[in-house]
mmCIF file of the N, C-alpha and C atoms, coordinates in Angstrom:
data_MODEL
# 
_entry.id   MODEL 
# 
loop_
_atom_site.group_PDB 
_atom_site.id 
_atom_site.type_symbol 
_atom_site.label_atom_id 
_atom_site.label_alt_id 
_atom_site.label_comp_id 
_atom_site.label_asym_id 
_atom_site.label_entity_id 
_atom_site.label_seq_id 
_atom_site.pdbx_PDB_ins_code 
_atom_site.Cartn_x 
_atom_site.Cartn_y 
_atom_site.Cartn_z 
_atom_site.occupancy 
_atom_site.B_iso_or_equiv 
_atom_site.pdbx_formal_charge 
_atom_site.auth_seq_id 
_atom_site.auth_comp_id 
_atom_site.auth_asym_id 
_atom_site.auth_atom_id 
_atom_site.pdbx_PDB_model_num 
ATOM 1   N N  . MET A 1 1  ? 120.596 93.503 76.800  1.00 0.00 ? 1  MET A N  1 
ATOM 2   C CA . MET A 1 1  ? 119.296 93.053 77.539  1.00 0.00 ? 1  MET A CA 1 
ATOM 3   C C  . MET A 1 1  ? 119.184 91.654 77.023  1.00 0.00 ? 1  MET A C  1 
ATOM 4   N N  . ALA A 1 2  ? 119.566 90.924 76.468  1.00 0.00 ? 2  ALA A N  1 
ATOM 5   C CA . ALA A 1 2  ? 119.208 89.519 76.500  1.00 0.00 ? 2  ALA A CA 1 
ATOM 6   C C  . ALA A 1 2  ? 119.669 88.732 77.573  1.00 0.00 ? 2  ALA A C  1 
ATOM 7   N N  . SER A 1 3  ? 121.202 89.236 78.104  1.00 0.00 ? 3  SER A N  1 
ATOM 8   C CA . SER A 1 3  ? 122.050 88.812 78.902  1.00 0.00 ? 3  SER A CA 1 
ATOM 9   C C  . SER A 1 3  ? 121.237 88.945 80.335  1.00 0.00 ? 3  SER A C  1 
ATOM 10  N N  . SER A 1 4  ? 120.420 89.832 80.496  1.00 0.00 ? 4  SER A N  1 
ATOM 11  C CA . SER A 1 4  ? 119.714 90.224 81.702  1.00 0.00 ? 4  SER A CA 1 
ATOM 12  C C  . SER A 1 4  ? 118.395 89.059 81.927  1.00 0.00 ? 4  SER A C  1 
ATOM 13  N N  . LEU A 1 5  ? 117.884 88.553 80.851  1.00 0.00 ? 5  LEU A N  1 
ATOM 14  C CA . LEU A 1 5  ? 116.615 87.287 80.910  1.00 0.00 ? 5  LEU A CA 1 
ATOM 15  C C  . LEU A 1 5  ? 117.340 86.273 81.566  1.00 0.00 ? 5  LEU A C  1 
ATOM 16  N N  . SER A 1 6  ? 116.371 85.573 82.237  1.00 0.00 ? 6  SER A N  1 
ATOM 17  C CA . SER A 1 6  ? 117.174 84.236 82.790  1.00 0.00 ? 6  SER A CA 1 
ATOM 18  C C  . SER A 1 6  ? 116.478 82.998 82.001  1.00 0.00 ? 6  SER A C  1 
ATOM 19  N N  . SER A 1 7  ? 116.894 82.025 81.887  1.00 0.00 ? 7  SER A N  1 
ATOM 20  C CA . SER A 1 7  ? 116.041 81.033 81.100  1.00 0.00 ? 7  SER A CA 1 
ATOM 21  C C  . SER A 1 7  ? 115.750 79.977 82.194  1.00 0.00 ? 7  SER A C  1 
ATOM 22  N N  . PRO A 1 8  ? 115.003 79.230 81.817  1.00 0.00 ? 8  PRO A N  1 
ATOM 23  C CA . PRO A 1 8  ? 113.980 78.321 82.882  1.00 0.00 ? 8  PRO A CA 1 
ATOM 24  C C  . PRO A 1 8  ? 114.838 77.907 83.810  1.00 0.00 ? 8  PRO A C  1 
ATOM 25  N N  . SER A 1 9  ? 116.314 77.360 83.483  1.00 0.00 ? 9  SER A N  1 
ATOM 26  C CA . SER A 1 9  ? 117.117 76.633 84.027  1.00 0.00 ? 9  SER A CA 1 
ATOM 27  C C  . SER A 1 9  ? 117.577 77.491 85.095  1.00 0.00 ? 9  SER A C  1 
ATOM 28  N N  . GLN A 1 10 ? 117.894 78.450 84.572  1.00 0.00 ? 10 GLN A N  1 
ATOM 29  C CA . GLN A 1 10 ? 118.093 79.581 85.699  1.00 0.00 ? 10 GLN A CA 1 
ATOM 30  C C  . GLN A 1 10 ? 117.425 79.909 86.889  1.00 0.00 ? 10 GLN A C  1 
ATOM 31  N N  . SER A 1 11 ? 115.971 79.925 86.401  1.00 0.00 ? 11 SER A N  1 
ATOM 32  C CA . SER A 1 11 ? 114.916 80.160 87.183  1.00 0.00 ? 11 SER A CA 1 
ATOM 33  C C  . SER A 1 11 ? 114.893 79.072 88.329  1.00 0.00 ? 11 SER A C  1 
ATOM 34  N N  . ARG A 1 12 ? 115.271 77.912 87.888  1.00 0.00 ? 12 ARG A N  1 
ATOM 35  C CA . ARG A 1 12 ? 115.080 76.863 88.798  1.00 0.00 ? 12 ARG A CA 1 
ATOM 36  C C  . ARG A 1 12 ? 116.463 76.539 89.754  1.00 0.00 ? 12 ARG A C  1 
ATOM 37  N N  . ASN A 1 13 ? 117.217 77.124 89.290  1.00 0.00 ? 13 ASN A N  1 
ATOM 38  C CA . ASN A 1 13 ? 118.431 76.836 89.951  1.00 0.00 ? 13 ASN A CA 1 
ATOM 39  C C  . ASN A 1 13 ? 118.387 78.084 91.059  1.00 0.00 ? 13 ASN A C  1 
ATOM 40  N N  . SER A 1 14 ? 117.853 79.236 90.874  1.00 0.00 ? 14 SER A N  1 
ATOM 41  C CA . SER A 1 14 ? 118.026 79.866 91.948  1.00 0.00 ? 14 SER A CA 1 
ATOM 42  C C  . SER A 1 14 ? 116.856 79.887 92.763  1.00 0.00 ? 14 SER A C  1 
ATOM 43  N N  . GLY A 1 15 ? 116.117 78.657 92.480  1.00 0.00 ? 15 GLY A N  1 
ATOM 44  C CA . GLY A 1 15 ? 115.298 78.205 93.772  1.00 0.00 ? 15 GLY A CA 1 
ATOM 45  C C  . GLY A 1 15 ? 115.937 77.232 94.512  1.00 0.00 ? 15 GLY A C  1 
ATOM 46  N N  . TYR A 1 16 ? 117.064 76.809 94.364  1.00 0.00 ? 16 TYR A N  1 
ATOM 47  C CA . TYR A 1 16 ? 117.812 75.636 95.046  1.00 0.00 ? 16 TYR A CA 1 
ATOM 48  C C  . TYR A 1 16 ? 118.177 76.508 96.261  1.00 0.00 ? 16 TYR A C  1 
ATOM 49  N N  . ARG A 1 17 ? 118.257 77.868 96.208  1.00 0.00 ? 17 ARG A N  1 
ATOM 50  C CA . ARG A 1 17 ? 118.667 78.693 97.513  1.00 0.00 ? 17 ARG A CA 1 
ATOM 51  C C  . ARG A 1 17 ? 117.667 78.436 98.690  1.00 0.00 ? 17 ARG A C  1 
ATOM 52  N N  . PHE A 1 18 ? 116.607 78.434 98.029  1.00 0.00 ? 18 PHE A N  1 
ATOM 53  C CA . PHE A 1 18 ? 115.311 78.200 98.827  1.00 0.00 ? 18 PHE A CA 1 
ATOM 54  C C  . PHE A 1 18 ? 114.778 76.675 99.228  1.00 0.00 ? 18 PHE A C  1 
ATOM 55  N N  . LYS A 1 19 ? 115.641 75.821 98.572  1.00 0.00 ? 19 LYS A N  1 
ATOM 56  C CA . LYS A 1 19 ? 115.328 74.558 98.913  1.00 0.00 ? 19 LYS A CA 1 
ATOM 57  C C  . LYS A 1 19 ? 113.841 74.201 98.585  1.00 0.00 ? 19 LYS A C  1 
ATOM 58  N N  . LEU A 1 20 ? 113.407 74.562 97.481  1.00 0.00 ? 20 LEU A N  1 
ATOM 59  C CA . LEU A 1 20 ? 112.228 74.162 96.838  1.00 0.00 ? 20 LEU A CA 1 
ATOM 60  C C  . LEU A 1 20 ? 112.356 72.587 96.341  1.00 0.00 ? 20 LEU A C  1 
ATOM 61  N N  . SER A 1 21 ? 111.369 71.920 96.226  1.00 0.00 ? 21 SER A N  1 
ATOM 62  C CA . SER A 1 21 ? 110.983 70.559 95.326  1.00 0.00 ? 21 SER A CA 1 
ATOM 63  C C  . SER A 1 21 ? 110.887 70.913 94.325  1.00 0.00 ? 21 SER A C  1 
ATOM 64  N N  . ALA A 1 22 ? 110.863 69.815 93.268  1.00 0.00 ? 22 ALA A N  1 
ATOM 65  C CA . ALA A 1 22 ? 110.258 70.129 91.966  1.00 0.00 ? 22 ALA A CA 1 
ATOM 66  C C  . ALA A 1 22 ? 108.638 70.152 92.029  1.00 0.00 ? 22 ALA A C  1 
ATOM 67  N N  . ARG A 1 23 ? 108.140 69.521 93.197  1.00 0.00 ? 23 ARG A N  1 
ATOM 68  C CA . ARG A 1 23 ? 106.459 69.748 93.022  1.00 0.00 ? 23 ARG A CA 1 
ATOM 69  C C  . ARG A 1 23 ? 106.265 71.040 93.589  1.00 0.00 ? 23 ARG A C  1 
ATOM 70  N N  . GLU A 1 24 ? 107.310 71.512 94.536  1.00 0.00 ? 24 GLU A N  1 
ATOM 71  C CA . GLU A 1 24 ? 106.656 73.026 95.250  1.00 0.00 ? 24 GLU A CA 1 
ATOM 72  C C  . GLU A 1 24 ? 106.940 73.739 94.221  1.00 0.00 ? 24 GLU A C  1 
ATOM 73  N N  . PHE A 1 25 ? 107.836 73.654 92.973  1.00 0.00 ? 25 PHE A N  1 
ATOM 74  C CA . PHE A 1 25 ? 108.159 74.814 91.943  1.00 0.00 ? 25 PHE A CA 1 
ATOM 75  C C  . PHE A 1 25 ? 106.839 74.635 91.091  1.00 0.00 ? 25 PHE A C  1 
ATOM 76  N N  . GLU A 1 26 ? 106.131 73.456 90.934  1.00 0.00 ? 26 GLU A N  1 
ATOM 77  C CA . GLU A 1 26 ? 105.093 73.383 90.162  1.00 0.00 ? 26 GLU A CA 1 
ATOM 78  C C  . GLU A 1 26 ? 103.950 73.918 90.756  1.00 0.00 ? 26 GLU A C  1 
ATOM 79  N N  . VAL A 1 27 ? 103.744 73.779 92.151  1.00 0.00 ? 27 VAL A N  1 
ATOM 80  C CA . VAL A 1 27 ? 102.725 74.471 92.802  1.00 0.00 ? 27 VAL A CA 1 
ATOM 81  C C  . VAL A 1 27 ? 102.711 75.979 92.774  1.00 0.00 ? 27 VAL A C  1 
ATOM 82  N N  . LEU A 1 28 ? 104.234 76.516 93.064  1.00 0.00 ? 28 LEU A N  1 
ATOM 83  C CA . LEU A 1 28 ? 104.382 77.724 92.965  1.00 0.00 ? 28 LEU A CA 1 
ATOM 84  C C  . LEU A 1 28 ? 103.875 78.409 91.724  1.00 0.00 ? 28 LEU A C  1 
ATOM 85  N N  . SER A 1 29 ? 104.401 77.755 90.724  1.00 0.00 ? 29 SER A N  1 
ATOM 86  C CA . SER A 1 29 ? 103.793 78.457 89.329  1.00 0.00 ? 29 SER A CA 1 
ATOM 87  C C  . SER A 1 29 ? 102.598 78.625 89.365  1.00 0.00 ? 29 SER A C  1 
ATOM 88  N N  . MET A 1 30 ? 101.817 77.589 89.460  1.00 0.00 ? 30 MET A N  1 
ATOM 89  C CA . MET A 1 30 ? 100.722 77.485 89.426  1.00 0.00 ? 30 MET A CA 1 
ATOM 90  C C  . MET A 1 30 ? 99.781  78.816 90.544  1.00 0.00 ? 30 MET A C  1 
ATOM 91  N N  . LEU A 1 31 ? 100.246 78.750 91.422  1.00 0.00 ? 31 LEU A N  1 
ATOM 92  C CA . LEU A 1 31 ? 99.983  79.831 92.328  1.00 0.00 ? 31 LEU A CA 1 
ATOM 93  C C  . LEU A 1 31 ? 100.036 81.191 91.970  1.00 0.00 ? 31 LEU A C  1 
ATOM 94  N N  . VAL A 1 32 ? 101.259 81.364 91.367  1.00 0.00 ? 32 VAL A N  1 
ATOM 95  C CA . VAL A 1 32 ? 101.738 82.560 90.633  1.00 0.00 ? 32 VAL A CA 1 
ATOM 96  C C  . VAL A 1 32 ? 100.538 82.893 89.807  1.00 0.00 ? 32 VAL A C  1 
ATOM 97  N N  . GLU A 1 33 ? 99.909  81.929 88.821  1.00 0.00 ? 33 GLU A N  1 
ATOM 98  C CA . GLU A 1 33 ? 98.943  82.212 88.013  1.00 0.00 ? 33 GLU A CA 1 
ATOM 99  C C  . GLU A 1 33 ? 97.873  82.390 88.400  1.00 0.00 ? 33 GLU A C  1 
ATOM 100 N N  . GLY A 1 34 ? 97.304  82.519 89.870  1.00 0.00 ? 34 GLY A N  1 
ATOM 101 C CA . GLY A 1 34 ? 96.184  82.740 90.488  1.00 0.00 ? 34 GLY A CA 1 
ATOM 102 C C  . GLY A 1 34 ? 95.189  81.394 90.768  1.00 0.00 ? 34 GLY A C  1 
ATOM 103 N N  . LYS A 1 35 ? 96.051  80.335 90.176  1.00 0.00 ? 35 LYS A N  1 
ATOM 104 C CA . LYS A 1 35 ? 94.677  79.006 90.879  1.00 0.00 ? 35 LYS A CA 1 
ATOM 105 C C  . LYS A 1 35 ? 95.022  78.589 91.902  1.00 0.00 ? 35 LYS A C  1 
ATOM 106 N N  . SER A 1 36 ? 93.486  78.144 92.661  1.00 0.00 ? 36 SER A N  1 
ATOM 107 C CA . SER A 1 36 ? 92.990  77.848 93.965  1.00 0.00 ? 36 SER A CA 1 
ATOM 108 C C  . SER A 1 36 ? 93.421  76.610 94.066  1.00 0.00 ? 36 SER A C  1 
ATOM 109 N N  . ASN A 1 37 ? 93.788  76.200 95.336  1.00 0.00 ? 37 ASN A N  1 
ATOM 110 C CA . ASN A 1 37 ? 94.163  75.236 95.658  1.00 0.00 ? 37 ASN A CA 1 
ATOM 111 C C  . ASN A 1 37 ? 93.562  73.527 95.009  1.00 0.00 ? 37 ASN A C  1 
ATOM 112 N N  . PRO A 1 38 ? 92.211  74.033 95.019  1.00 0.00 ? 38 PRO A N  1 
ATOM 113 C CA . PRO A 1 38 ? 91.384  72.793 94.430  1.00 0.00 ? 38 PRO A CA 1 
ATOM 114 C C  . PRO A 1 38 ? 91.735  72.556 92.515  1.00 0.00 ? 38 PRO A C  1 
ATOM 115 N N  . GLU A 1 39 ? 92.030  73.652 92.254  1.00 0.00 ? 39 GLU A N  1 
ATOM 116 C CA . GLU A 1 39 ? 92.388  73.698 91.189  1.00 0.00 ? 39 GLU A CA 1 
ATOM 117 C C  . GLU A 1 39 ? 93.620  73.082 90.699  1.00 0.00 ? 39 GLU A C  1 
ATOM 118 N N  . ILE A 1 40 ? 95.085  73.497 91.572  1.00 0.00 ? 40 ILE A N  1 
ATOM 119 C CA . ILE A 1 40 ? 95.881  73.146 91.468  1.00 0.00 ? 40 ILE A CA 1 
ATOM 120 C C  . ILE A 1 40 ? 95.907  71.670 91.616  1.00 0.00 ? 40 ILE A C  1 
ATOM 121 N N  . ALA A 1 41 ? 95.041  71.155 92.636  1.00 0.00 ? 41 ALA A N  1 
ATOM 122 C CA . ALA A 1 41 ? 94.832  69.573 93.222  1.00 0.00 ? 41 ALA A CA 1 
ATOM 123 C C  . ALA A 1 41 ? 94.395  68.541 91.864  1.00 0.00 ? 41 ALA A C  1 
ATOM 124 N N  . SER A 1 42 ? 93.513  69.562 91.226  1.00 0.00 ? 42 SER A N  1 
ATOM 125 C CA . SER A 1 42 ? 92.809  68.901 89.860  1.00 0.00 ? 42 SER A CA 1 
ATOM 126 C C  . SER A 1 42 ? 93.982  68.564 88.399  1.00 0.00 ? 42 SER A C  1 
ATOM 127 N N  . HIS A 1 43 ? 94.676  69.493 88.677  1.00 0.00 ? 43 HIS A N  1 
ATOM 128 C CA . HIS A 1 43 ? 95.694  69.431 87.682  1.00 0.00 ? 43 HIS A CA 1 
ATOM 129 C C  . HIS A 1 43 ? 96.598  68.628 87.888  1.00 0.00 ? 43 HIS A C  1 
ATOM 130 N N  . LEU A 1 44 ? 97.129  68.482 89.318  1.00 0.00 ? 44 LEU A N  1 
ATOM 131 C CA . LEU A 1 44 ? 98.427  67.555 89.560  1.00 0.00 ? 44 LEU A CA 1 
ATOM 132 C C  . LEU A 1 44 ? 97.702  66.179 89.908  1.00 0.00 ? 44 LEU A C  1 
ATOM 133 N N  . TYR A 1 45 ? 96.717  65.799 89.992  1.00 0.00 ? 45 TYR A N  1 
ATOM 134 C CA . TYR A 1 45 ? 95.642  64.706 90.223  1.00 0.00 ? 45 TYR A CA 1 
ATOM 135 C C  . TYR A 1 45 ? 96.332  64.293 91.627  1.00 0.00 ? 45 TYR A C  1 
ATOM 136 N N  . LEU A 1 46 ? 95.994  65.572 92.677  1.00 0.00 ? 46 LEU A N  1 
ATOM 137 C CA . LEU A 1 46 ? 96.749  64.917 93.843  1.00 0.00 ? 46 LEU A CA 1 
ATOM 138 C C  . LEU A 1 46 ? 95.434  65.856 94.681  1.00 0.00 ? 46 LEU A C  1 
ATOM 139 N N  . SER A 1 47 ? 95.662  65.093 95.867  1.00 0.00 ? 47 SER A N  1 
ATOM 140 C CA . SER A 1 47 ? 94.439  65.836 96.886  1.00 0.00 ? 47 SER A CA 1 
ATOM 141 C C  . SER A 1 47 ? 94.664  67.324 97.374  1.00 0.00 ? 47 SER A C  1 
ATOM 142 N N  . THR A 1 48 ? 93.402  67.886 97.614  1.00 0.00 ? 48 THR A N  1 
ATOM 143 C CA . THR A 1 48 ? 93.478  69.477 98.144  1.00 0.00 ? 48 THR A CA 1 
ATOM 144 C C  . THR A 1 48 ? 94.365  69.509 99.310  1.00 0.00 ? 48 THR A C  1 
ATOM 145 N N  . ASN A 1 49 ? 94.352  68.546 100.508 1.00 0.00 ? 49 ASN A N  1 
ATOM 146 C CA . ASN A 1 49 ? 95.399  68.305 101.415 1.00 0.00 ? 49 ASN A CA 1 
ATOM 147 C C  . ASN A 1 49 ? 97.079  68.721 101.058 1.00 0.00 ? 49 ASN A C  1 
ATOM 148 N N  . THR A 1 50 ? 97.100  67.828 100.123 1.00 0.00 ? 50 THR A N  1 
ATOM 149 C CA . THR A 1 50 ? 98.372  67.668 99.644  1.00 0.00 ? 50 THR A CA 1 
ATOM 150 C C  . THR A 1 50 ? 98.984  69.134 99.095  1.00 0.00 ? 50 THR A C  1 
ATOM 151 N N  . ILE A 1 51 ? 97.985  69.541 98.405  1.00 0.00 ? 51 ILE A N  1 
ATOM 152 C CA . ILE A 1 51 ? 98.607  71.176 97.913  1.00 0.00 ? 51 ILE A CA 1 
ATOM 153 C C  . ILE A 1 51 ? 98.529  71.920 99.118  1.00 0.00 ? 51 ILE A C  1 
ATOM 154 N N  . LYS A 1 52 ? 97.804  71.729 99.963  1.00 0.00 ? 52 LYS A N  1 
ATOM 155 C CA . LYS A 1 52 ? 97.919  72.926 101.147 1.00 0.00 ? 52 LYS A CA 1 
ATOM 156 C C  . LYS A 1 52 ? 99.389  72.446 101.882 1.00 0.00 ? 52 LYS A C  1 
ATOM 157 N N  . SER A 1 53 ? 99.753  71.431 101.826 1.00 0.00 ? 53 SER A N  1 
ATOM 158 C CA . SER A 1 53 ? 100.849 70.773 102.526 1.00 0.00 ? 53 SER A CA 1 
ATOM 159 C C  . SER A 1 53 ? 101.884 71.603 101.819 1.00 0.00 ? 53 SER A C  1 
ATOM 160 N N  . HIS A 1 54 ? 101.933 70.969 100.341 1.00 0.00 ? 54 HIS A N  1 
ATOM 161 C CA . HIS A 1 54 ? 102.807 72.161 99.454  1.00 0.00 ? 54 HIS A CA 1 
ATOM 162 C C  . HIS A 1 54 ? 103.049 73.437 99.842  1.00 0.00 ? 54 HIS A C  1 
ATOM 163 N N  . VAL A 1 55 ? 101.761 74.287 99.750  1.00 0.00 ? 55 VAL A N  1 
ATOM 164 C CA . VAL A 1 55 ? 101.870 75.490 99.788  1.00 0.00 ? 55 VAL A CA 1 
ATOM 165 C C  . VAL A 1 55 ? 102.209 75.945 101.491 1.00 0.00 ? 55 VAL A C  1 
ATOM 166 N N  . ASN A 1 56 ? 101.917 75.322 102.347 1.00 0.00 ? 56 ASN A N  1 
ATOM 167 C CA . ASN A 1 56 ? 102.661 75.930 103.665 1.00 0.00 ? 56 ASN A CA 1 
ATOM 168 C C  . ASN A 1 56 ? 104.014 75.341 103.506 1.00 0.00 ? 56 ASN A C  1 
ATOM 169 N N  . GLY A 1 57 ? 104.720 74.516 103.166 1.00 0.00 ? 57 GLY A N  1 
ATOM 170 C CA . GLY A 1 57 ? 106.131 74.101 102.876 1.00 0.00 ? 57 GLY A CA 1 
ATOM 171 C C  . GLY A 1 57 ? 106.831 75.552 102.109 1.00 0.00 ? 57 GLY A C  1 
ATOM 172 N N  . ILE A 1 58 ? 106.185 75.983 100.810 1.00 0.00 ? 58 ILE A N  1 
ATOM 173 C CA . ILE A 1 58 ? 106.897 76.814 100.121 1.00 0.00 ? 58 ILE A CA 1 
ATOM 174 C C  . ILE A 1 58 ? 106.498 78.357 101.253 1.00 0.00 ? 58 ILE A C  1 
ATOM 175 N N  . PHE A 1 59 ? 105.594 78.374 101.897 1.00 0.00 ? 59 PHE A N  1 
ATOM 176 C CA . PHE A 1 59 ? 105.237 79.759 102.624 1.00 0.00 ? 59 PHE A CA 1 
ATOM 177 C C  . PHE A 1 59 ? 106.652 79.761 103.713 1.00 0.00 ? 59 PHE A C  1 
ATOM 178 N N  . ASN A 1 60 ? 106.941 78.609 104.116 1.00 0.00 ? 60 ASN A N  1 
ATOM 179 C CA . ASN A 1 60 ? 108.216 78.404 105.332 1.00 0.00 ? 60 ASN A CA 1 
ATOM 180 C C  . ASN A 1 60 ? 109.381 78.480 104.570 1.00 0.00 ? 60 ASN A C  1 
ATOM 181 N N  . LYS A 1 61 ? 109.622 78.052 103.590 1.00 0.00 ? 61 LYS A N  1 
ATOM 182 C CA . LYS A 1 61 ? 110.932 78.265 102.841 1.00 0.00 ? 61 LYS A CA 1 
ATOM 183 C C  . LYS A 1 61 ? 111.271 79.491 102.107 1.00 0.00 ? 61 LYS A C  1 
ATOM 184 N N  . LEU A 1 62 ? 110.156 80.164 101.517 1.00 0.00 ? 62 LEU A N  1 
ATOM 185 C CA . LEU A 1 62 ? 110.324 81.563 101.357 1.00 0.00 ? 62 LEU A CA 1 
ATOM 186 C C  . LEU A 1 62 ? 110.162 82.724 102.366 1.00 0.00 ? 62 LEU A C  1 
ATOM 187 N N  . GLY A 1 63 ? 109.602 82.434 103.713 1.00 0.00 ? 63 GLY A N  1 
ATOM 188 C CA . GLY A 1 63 ? 109.564 83.015 104.718 1.00 0.00 ? 63 GLY A CA 1 
ATOM 189 C C  . GLY A 1 63 ? 108.278 84.053 104.329 1.00 0.00 ? 63 GLY A C  1 
ATOM 190 N N  . VAL A 1 64 ? 107.200 83.745 103.871 1.00 0.00 ? 64 VAL A N  1 
ATOM 191 C CA . VAL A 1 64 ? 106.296 84.700 103.306 1.00 0.00 ? 64 VAL A CA 1 
ATOM 192 C C  . VAL A 1 64 ? 105.010 83.885 104.174 1.00 0.00 ? 64 VAL A C  1 
ATOM 193 N N  . ASN A 1 65 ? 103.864 84.717 104.528 1.00 0.00 ? 65 ASN A N  1 
ATOM 194 C CA . ASN A 1 65 ? 102.521 84.427 105.215 1.00 0.00 ? 65 ASN A CA 1 
ATOM 195 C C  . ASN A 1 65 ? 101.600 84.102 104.329 1.00 0.00 ? 65 ASN A C  1 
ATOM 196 N N  . ASP A 1 66 ? 101.624 84.372 102.976 1.00 0.00 ? 66 ASP A N  1 
ATOM 197 C CA . ASP A 1 66 ? 100.133 84.238 102.032 1.00 0.00 ? 66 ASP A CA 1 
ATOM 198 C C  . ASP A 1 66 ? 100.812 84.114 100.778 1.00 0.00 ? 66 ASP A C  1 
ATOM 199 N N  . ARG A 1 67 ? 99.231  83.734 100.189 1.00 0.00 ? 67 ARG A N  1 
ATOM 200 C CA . ARG A 1 67 ? 99.614  83.581 98.545  1.00 0.00 ? 67 ARG A CA 1 
ATOM 201 C C  . ARG A 1 67 ? 100.580 84.787 97.567  1.00 0.00 ? 67 ARG A C  1 
ATOM 202 N N  . VAL A 1 68 ? 99.534  86.067 98.134  1.00 0.00 ? 68 VAL A N  1 
ATOM 203 C CA . VAL A 1 68 ? 100.326 86.945 97.357  1.00 0.00 ? 68 VAL A CA 1 
ATOM 204 C C  . VAL A 1 68 ? 101.513 87.060 97.461  1.00 0.00 ? 68 VAL A C  1 
ATOM 205 N N  . GLN A 1 69 ? 101.988 87.469 99.019  1.00 0.00 ? 69 GLN A N  1 
ATOM 206 C CA . GLN A 1 69 ? 103.693 87.407 99.273  1.00 0.00 ? 69 GLN A CA 1 
ATOM 207 C C  . GLN A 1 69 ? 104.337 86.372 98.470  1.00 0.00 ? 69 GLN A C  1 
ATOM 208 N N  . ALA A 1 70 ? 104.045 85.179 98.704  1.00 0.00 ? 70 ALA A N  1 
ATOM 209 C CA . ALA A 1 70 ? 104.995 84.180 97.525  1.00 0.00 ? 70 ALA A CA 1 
ATOM 210 C C  . ALA A 1 70 ? 104.691 84.233 96.303  1.00 0.00 ? 70 ALA A C  1 
ATOM 211 N N  . ALA A 1 71 ? 103.902 84.696 95.516  1.00 0.00 ? 71 ALA A N  1 
ATOM 212 C CA . ALA A 1 71 ? 103.802 84.972 94.275  1.00 0.00 ? 71 ALA A CA 1 
ATOM 213 C C  . ALA A 1 71 ? 104.476 86.256 93.771  1.00 0.00 ? 71 ALA A C  1 
ATOM 214 N N  . VAL A 1 72 ? 104.452 87.074 94.555  1.00 0.00 ? 72 VAL A N  1 
ATOM 215 C CA . VAL A 1 72 ? 105.436 88.529 94.434  1.00 0.00 ? 72 VAL A CA 1 
ATOM 216 C C  . VAL A 1 72 ? 106.867 88.138 94.477  1.00 0.00 ? 72 VAL A C  1 
ATOM 217 N N  . PHE A 1 73 ? 107.203 87.443 96.031  1.00 0.00 ? 73 PHE A N  1 
ATOM 218 C CA . PHE A 1 73 ? 108.328 86.953 96.138  1.00 0.00 ? 73 PHE A CA 1 
ATOM 219 C C  . PHE A 1 73 ? 108.892 86.190 94.614  1.00 0.00 ? 73 PHE A C  1 
ATOM 220 N N  . ALA A 1 74 ? 108.005 85.246 94.439  1.00 0.00 ? 74 ALA A N  1 
ATOM 221 C CA . ALA A 1 74 ? 108.640 84.324 93.154  1.00 0.00 ? 74 ALA A CA 1 
ATOM 222 C C  . ALA A 1 74 ? 108.981 84.998 92.097  1.00 0.00 ? 74 ALA A C  1 
ATOM 223 N N  . VAL A 1 75 ? 108.183 85.899 91.714  1.00 0.00 ? 75 VAL A N  1 
ATOM 224 C CA . VAL A 1 75 ? 108.597 86.809 90.663  1.00 0.00 ? 75 VAL A CA 1 
ATOM 225 C C  . VAL A 1 75 ? 109.615 87.608 90.631  1.00 0.00 ? 75 VAL A C  1 
ATOM 226 N N  . ARG A 1 76 ? 109.590 88.342 91.698  1.00 0.00 ? 76 ARG A N  1 
ATOM 227 C CA . ARG A 1 76 ? 111.073 89.390 92.011  1.00 0.00 ? 76 ARG A CA 1 
ATOM 228 C C  . ARG A 1 76 ? 112.455 88.548 91.979  1.00 0.00 ? 76 ARG A C  1 
ATOM 229 N N  . ASN A 1 77 ? 112.134 87.210 92.728  1.00 0.00 ? 77 ASN A N  1 
ATOM 230 C CA . ASN A 1 77 ? 113.492 86.459 92.604  1.00 0.00 ? 77 ASN A CA 1 
ATOM 231 C C  . ASN A 1 77 ? 113.619 85.163 91.542  1.00 0.00 ? 77 ASN A C  1 
ATOM 232 N N  . GLN A 1 78 ? 112.740 85.884 90.352  1.00 0.00 ? 78 GLN A N  1 
ATOM 233 C CA . GLN A 1 78 ? 112.997 84.657 89.219  1.00 0.00 ? 78 GLN A CA 1 
ATOM 234 C C  . GLN A 1 78 ? 112.609 83.525 89.542  1.00 0.00 ? 78 GLN A C  1 
ATOM 235 N N  . LEU A 1 79 ? 111.870 82.918 90.655  1.00 0.00 ? 79 LEU A N  1 
ATOM 236 C CA . LEU A 1 79 ? 111.508 81.438 90.663  1.00 0.00 ? 79 LEU A CA 1 
ATOM 237 C C  . LEU A 1 79 ? 110.874 80.952 89.602  1.00 0.00 ? 79 LEU A C  1 
ATOM 238 N N  . VAL A 1 80 ? 109.982 81.840 88.929  1.00 0.00 ? 80 VAL A N  1 
ATOM 239 C CA . VAL A 1 80 ? 109.067 81.312 87.982  1.00 0.00 ? 80 VAL A CA 1 
ATOM 240 C C  . VAL A 1 80 ? 109.199 81.875 86.711  1.00 0.00 ? 80 VAL A C  1 
# 
């Protein structure tokens, strides 16, 4: 059973298939937690427009259309 659990480094490595940057991983993790763009921006000390750009990049790289699809995809593929 323990071998079926992935470590954080394994999760990060699986994300390389999708070419996500380290910052996109941070944003995706917060997106999965249900945080809004302004909340993510505040936490990362970035502008809301920068977060929107990261979110759009995540959508494009994962082939999804919205936040819910991105969150489900991330969990199912052990990206977070």
